[in-house]
C-alpha positions as CSV (number, residue, x, y, z in Angstrom):
1,M,145.1,82.1,74.3
2,K,143.3,85.2,75.4
3,T,140.4,85.3,76.9
4,K,137.7,87.4,76.1
5,H,135.7,89.6,78.8
6,S,132.9,91.3,78.4
7,I,132.9,95.0,78.8
8,F,129.6,97.1,80.2
9,F,130.0,101.3,79.2
10,F,126.6,102.0,81.1
11,L,125.8,105.8,81.0
12,L,123.4,106.8,84.3
13,L,120.4,109.4,83.0
14,L,120.2,112.1,86.2
15,S,116.3,113.3,85.9
16,L,113.5,114.2,88.1
17,Y,109.8,112.4,87.4
18,L,107.2,113.3,88.8
19,G,104.5,110.2,88.4
20,A,101.0,110.2,88.3
21,A,101.1,109.3,91.7
22,N,102.5,112.7,92.4
23,A,105.7,111.2,93.3
24,Q,109.5,112.2,92.7
25,V,112.7,110.6,92.3
26,S,115.8,112.0,91.3
27,N,118.7,111.3,92.4
28,T,119.5,108.8,90.6
29,R,123.4,107.3,90.7
30,V,124.4,103.8,89.0
31,D,127.1,101.2,89.5
32,F,128.1,98.1,87.2
33,S,131.3,97.4,89.6
34,C,129.5,94.5,90.6
35,P,129.8,91.7,87.3
36,G,126.9,90.6,86.6
37,Q,124.2,93.0,88.4
38,V,123.8,97.2,88.1
39,V,122.8,98.8,91.4
40,V,120.9,101.7,90.5
41,T,120.3,104.1,93.4
42,Y,117.7,107.1,93.7
43,D,115.2,109.1,96.2
44,L,111.6,109.4,96.3
45,V,109.4,111.6,97.5
46,A,106.7,109.5,98.0
47,G,104.1,111.9,97.2
48,C,100.1,111.2,97.5
49,P,99.6,108.4,97.7
50,S,102.2,107.7,101.0
51,E,103.2,104.5,99.4
52,V,104.0,104.0,95.1
53,D,105.7,101.5,93.4
54,V,108.4,101.6,91.8
55,A,110.1,100.4,88.2
56,L,113.6,100.2,86.5
57,Y,114.0,100.9,82.9
58,Y,116.8,101.0,81.0
59,S,117.5,102.0,77.1
60,P,120.6,102.4,74.2
61,N,119.2,105.6,72.9
62,N,117.9,107.4,75.8
63,R,113.8,107.0,73.4
64,N,113.2,103.0,73.3
65,W,113.1,101.7,77.3
66,V,112.7,98.8,78.3
67,L,111.7,97.4,81.4
68,A,114.4,95.6,83.5
69,K,112.6,92.4,84.8
70,T,115.4,90.4,86.6
71,V,115.4,93.3,90.2
72,S,115.3,92.9,93.9
73,G,115.2,95.5,96.0
74,D,113.3,98.8,96.7
75,L,110.8,98.5,94.9
76,L,107.3,98.0,95.8
77,G,105.2,100.1,98.4
78,Q,107.9,102.8,98.2
79,T,107.6,105.9,101.7
80,T,110.1,108.6,101.2
81,D,113.7,108.7,101.8
82,T,117.2,108.6,100.2
83,N,119.2,106.1,99.2
84,K,116.8,103.7,98.1
85,E,118.5,100.5,95.6
86,I,117.7,98.7,93.2
87,I,119.9,95.9,92.0
88,W,119.2,94.4,88.3
89,D,120.4,91.1,87.0
90,N,121.1,92.2,83.4
91,N,122.9,88.7,82.8
92,A,119.8,87.6,83.4
93,D,117.9,89.6,81.3
94,K,120.1,88.5,78.3
95,V,121.8,92.0,77.9
96,K,125.7,91.6,78.5
97,F,127.2,95.1,77.3
98,G,126.3,97.8,76.0
99,K,125.9,101.9,76.2
100,Y,122.9,102.5,78.3
101,F,120.5,105.3,79.9
102,F,118.9,104.3,83.0
103,K,115.9,105.6,85.1
104,V,113.3,105.0,87.4
105,E,109.7,105.6,87.7
106,P,107.0,105.7,89.6
107,L,103.9,103.2,88.7
108,S,100.5,104.5,88.2
109,P,98.7,103.3,91.2
110,L,96.1,100.9,91.3
111,F,93.6,103.9,92.1
112,D,94.4,107.8,91.8
113,A,93.8,109.8,93.7
114,V,94.5,113.0,94.9
115,N,95.9,115.5,97.8
116,I,93.0,117.7,99.6
117,N,93.8,120.4,101.9
118,G,96.7,118.7,103.3
119,V,95.1,114.7,102.4
120,C,95.6,111.6,99.8
121,W,91.9,110.8,99.0
122,A,90.8,108.0,96.8
123,K,89.1,109.5,93.4
124,T,85.9,107.3,93.6
125,N,83.5,105.7,96.4
126,L,84.2,102.6,97.3
127,D,82.1,100.4,96.6
128,V,80.5,96.6,97.5
129,G,83.1,94.2,98.7
130,G,85.6,96.4,99.6
131,V,86.9,98.0,96.4
132,F,86.4,100.9,94.7
133,A,84.4,102.2,92.4
134,A,84.7,102.1,88.1
135,N,84.4,105.9,88.0
136,E,84.4,108.9,90.2
137,Y,80.9,109.4,89.4
138,D,79.9,105.7,90.8
139,Y,77.6,106.1,94.2
140,G,79.7,102.9,95.6
141,A,78.0,101.4,98.7
142,L,76.5,102.1,101.8
143,Y,78.4,100.6,105.1
144,Q,77.2,101.0,108.2
145,W,79.3,102.5,110.5
146,G,82.2,100.2,112.0
147,R,81.4,97.0,109.9
148,Q,83.8,95.7,107.4
149,A,82.8,94.7,103.7
150,D,80.4,91.6,104.1
151,G,77.3,91.5,101.3
152,H,75.4,94.0,103.8
153,E,76.7,97.3,102.1
154,S,74.9,95.8,98.8
155,R,71.6,99.0,98.6
156,M,69.9,95.9,97.8
157,S,70.7,93.5,100.5
158,E,68.1,91.8,103.1
159,V,67.6,93.6,105.9
160,H,68.2,92.2,109.6
161,D,65.1,93.6,112.4
162,G,67.2,93.9,115.1
163,V,70.1,95.0,117.1
164,V,73.6,91.8,117.5
165,S,75.0,91.1,120.8
166,G,76.7,88.2,122.6
167,A,77.5,84.8,120.5
168,D,76.3,87.0,117.5
169,L,80.0,89.0,117.0
170,V,83.3,87.5,116.6
171,A,86.2,90.3,116.5
172,G,83.7,92.5,116.5
173,Q,82.3,92.3,112.9
174,V,78.5,90.5,113.1
175,A,79.6,86.3,113.0
176,T,79.7,84.3,109.4
177,T,76.9,82.1,112.1
178,S,74.7,85.5,112.9
179,G,71.3,85.4,111.0
180,A,72.8,88.9,110.4
181,S,75.6,87.9,108.7
182,G,76.1,90.5,105.2
183,K,72.4,91.6,105.9
184,F,71.9,95.1,106.6
185,I,71.1,95.4,110.7
186,K,67.7,98.2,111.6
187,N,67.8,98.8,114.8
188,N,65.1,101.5,116.2
189,D,65.7,101.1,119.8
190,W,67.2,104.6,121.3
191,G,67.9,101.6,124.3
192,T,71.0,100.8,122.2
193,F,71.8,104.2,120.7
194,Y,70.3,102.8,117.1
195,D,73.6,100.9,117.0
196,W,73.9,98.0,114.6
197,R,75.2,96.3,117.4
198,T,76.1,96.5,121.5
199,P,77.3,97.2,123.7
200,Q,79.1,99.2,121.6
201,D,82.6,99.8,120.3
202,D,84.7,103.2,119.4
203,K,87.5,101.4,117.3
204,L,86.0,99.7,115.0
205,W,87.4,101.4,112.1
206,N,90.7,103.3,114.0
207,S,92.3,101.1,116.5
208,G,94.5,104.8,117.6
209,D,93.2,108.2,117.9
210,E,92.8,111.3,115.9
211,V,96.0,112.7,115.8
212,T,97.6,109.3,115.2
213,P,95.1,106.9,113.8
214,S,95.6,103.0,113.1
215,K,93.5,101.0,110.5
216,N,91.6,98.5,112.3
217,T,92.9,95.7,109.8
218,A,89.8,93.2,110.7
219,A,87.3,96.0,110.4
220,D,87.9,98.9,108.1
221,P,86.5,98.1,104.4
222,C,88.9,99.9,102.1
223,P,92.0,98.3,100.5
224,A,95.4,97.5,101.5
225,G,97.4,101.0,101.7
226,W,94.1,102.9,102.5
227,R,91.8,103.1,106.1
228,V,88.4,104.9,106.6
229,P,89.6,108.9,107.3
230,T,89.6,110.3,111.4
231,H,86.4,113.3,111.6
232,T,89.5,115.6,111.2
233,E,90.1,114.6,108.1
234,L,87.1,114.4,106.4
235,S,85.9,117.6,108.0
236,K,89.3,119.6,105.8
237,L,87.4,118.6,102.8
238,T,84.7,121.1,104.5
239,E,87.0,123.6,105.0
240,I,86.1,127.0,102.9
241,A,89.9,129.3,103.9
242,N,91.1,125.9,102.1
243,V,89.0,124.4,99.9
244,T,85.8,125.6,97.9
245,T,82.9,123.5,97.6
246,A,80.3,123.6,94.4
247,W,76.9,121.4,93.1
248,T,76.7,120.2,90.4
249,D,73.6,119.0,88.4
250,D,75.4,117.1,86.3
251,Y,79.7,115.9,86.7
252,N,81.1,115.5,83.6
253,D,78.1,114.9,81.2
254,S,77.2,111.6,83.8
255,G,73.8,112.8,84.9
256,I,75.0,112.9,88.5
257,T,74.7,115.4,90.5
258,G,76.8,116.3,94.0
259,R,79.3,118.6,95.4
260,I,82.9,118.9,93.7
261,V,86.2,120.3,96.3
262,T,89.1,122.4,94.8
263,D,92.6,122.9,96.7
264,R,92.1,126.6,96.7
265,V,96.6,126.4,95.8
266,T,97.0,123.4,93.7
267,N,93.2,123.7,92.1
268,A,93.1,119.9,92.1
269,S,89.9,118.2,93.0
270,I,87.9,115.2,93.6
271,F,84.1,114.7,93.3
272,L,81.8,113.5,95.6
273,P,78.4,112.3,94.0
274,S,75.2,112.7,95.8
275,T,74.3,109.2,97.3
276,G,71.4,109.4,99.7
277,G,71.9,107.0,102.6
278,R,69.8,104.0,104.3
279,N,68.3,105.3,107.3
280,I,68.0,103.2,110.3
281,F,64.7,101.3,109.3
282,G,66.9,100.1,105.9
283,S,65.6,102.3,103.2
284,L,67.1,104.3,100.7
285,Y,66.4,108.3,100.8
286,G,68.2,111.2,99.8
287,V,69.6,109.7,96.3
288,G,70.6,112.4,93.8
289,T,70.1,115.7,96.3
290,G,72.7,114.9,98.5
291,G,75.3,112.5,100.2
292,V,76.0,111.5,103.5
293,Y,80.3,110.2,104.5
294,W,81.9,108.3,106.9
295,S,84.2,109.0,109.0
296,S,86.2,106.8,111.3
297,G,85.5,109.3,114.3
298,T,82.4,109.1,116.5
299,D,81.3,111.8,118.5
300,T,80.1,110.5,121.8
301,I,77.5,107.6,120.6
302,Y,77.5,108.6,117.5
303,G,79.7,107.7,113.8
304,G,81.7,111.3,112.7
305,T,80.0,112.1,109.3
306,S,79.8,114.9,106.0
307,Y,77.0,115.5,104.6
308,F,75.7,117.5,102.2
309,G,73.2,119.1,99.0
310,N,72.9,121.1,96.7
311,S,73.5,124.8,99.4
312,Y,74.7,122.8,102.2
313,F,77.8,121.2,103.2
314,V,79.1,120.8,106.8
315,T,79.8,117.7,109.3
316,G,78.5,115.7,111.8
317,S,77.6,113.1,113.1
318,D,74.5,109.7,113.3
319,S,73.6,106.7,114.3
320,R,75.9,103.8,113.9
321,S,73.1,101.8,112.4
322,N,72.8,104.3,109.4
323,G,74.4,103.2,105.7
324,F,76.9,105.7,104.2
325,S,79.4,106.4,101.7
326,I,82.6,105.7,102.1
327,R,85.5,107.6,100.6
328,C,88.8,106.4,101.4
329,V,92.4,108.0,102.9
330,S,95.8,106.5,102.0
331,E,97.1,105.4,105.1
C-alpha cells in the first residue's frame, strides 16, 4: 500500500513594496524545506515612522491575495534590517498543497506620518488623553510643559490656582490625590519661574539630551512609538534652507487657519493649525491667529517652543505653565 504525500510547489514573488509609511520591503525569498511550514525571509527599510508592522500574504495567481494568519517571527514593530524571518504554519491555515506567490507588506500605520527635513512627524496634533486628533485641521489639546495627559490638557479644564510641590508630586507629575490633579495649574509667580511645579525638572519629557533623546514614558503624553520633539527637531520646521512655510486662511476648505510646512526636496508637507494657547492664568488666547508648539527641550528656566502667525514662524521659549500644542515625532 502506497502512502500519499502532499507536495508543495511554492513560487516566490520577488518584489519591492513601498508601503503607506514609506517602508520598503525587498529581497523576499522563501524556504519550504521544513514540512508543514513555510519560512519567508525579507529585508526592510522602515522609513517614517521608524517602526512598522508587516504582514505575509499568499496568492495562487498573483492577483487574489490572502492574509497568512498563523504566522510568527518578525512581524510587529520592525525596524530597518536584513534577513528578517516570518514562519507560516500553512497546515494550521488549511493550505496543504498548491502553487503560490508570496509577498510581505508593511501595514499602514495607525497614525499617518510624514518626513519633513529629516524628522518623522505625526500628521495631526496631540489631543486630550494622549491620542492623535482625527483630522489635520483639528486643534487638539493644550499641554503644560512636562505634564502627562491627565485631563489638564483639555481646553475647557478647570483651573487650579498655585504651583504644586512636595506631596502633590509623585514621579514628577501631579499626584492623583492632589487638588490640582487633572486641572490646568495657574501660576503667575516669578519666584517659581511661572512653572506649574517646584522645583523645576528639565527631564520630564526627555531623560536624554538634544542629540540622543530618550522618551520619559512616565510623563511624555505621545502614544507608544512617538515622543515630544526635541528643540533641535522642532527647529527643523523653520529651517528655510530645507523647508518652505506658507500661511493659509482656509486649509483644505476646513475654515481653519495655520501654516503649511513643505520639504523642499520631497515636497511632502504637514499642516500646523493656528491653535492659539492658554496663558499662565489659564485663559485661552490667539485661537485662529497663531499657534505655539512645545518641544521637550528647555531654554534655562523656560520650555522650548516654535510659534507662528500669518507673517512669522520662529523658534523660542516660554513659561512652562503655559498650555501649548504638541506635534509628536516618531521614536
